[in-house]
C-alpha positions, -999 to +999 in steps of 0.1 A: +068-008+150+052-001+116+084-014+098+084-047+118+046-052+112+050-047+075+080-071+074+060-096+093+032-093+068+056-096+039+073-126+054+038-142+058+032-138+021+008-109+025+010-084-003+014-048+009+006-018-013+010+019-004-017+042-018-009+079-010-015+114-021+022+122-016+044+131-045+060+102-064+095+106-049+082+109-014+061+078-018+090+059-033+112+068-003+085+058+022+079+025+003+116+018+003+120+026+040+091+003+049+100-024+025+068-021+004+074-032-031+043-017-048+030+019-044+008+044-061+014+081-055-003+115-061-037+100-057-068+119-048-091+103-022-115+090-048-087+075-068-077+055-037-112+043-034-113+033-071-080+014-067-093-004-037-124-013-057-102-027-085-082-048-060-113-063-044-127-071-079-097-093-085-106-117-057-078-104-035-089-100+001-080-067+018-071-078+053-059-044+068-060-008+057-040+018+076-050+054+070 
C-alpha cells in the first residue's frame, strides 16, 4: 500500500523525500524499493527537524509526513 501511495504522489508531481536515521545503504535500499528519488540518512531527530525547517523556508509546502 505504501508503494502504491508513493507512486501516486510521484505521478501527481508531488516531490517525495525520505528522512531517516538508518544507515546510508539501508536508506538507499528503502528509497529505491519505494521509488523515492531523494533521501537523507543517518539523521538524528533534531537534524530531521532542521531539514524540515529548511524545506519549509524554500516555499515548498509539506503536504504529508509519515513517521
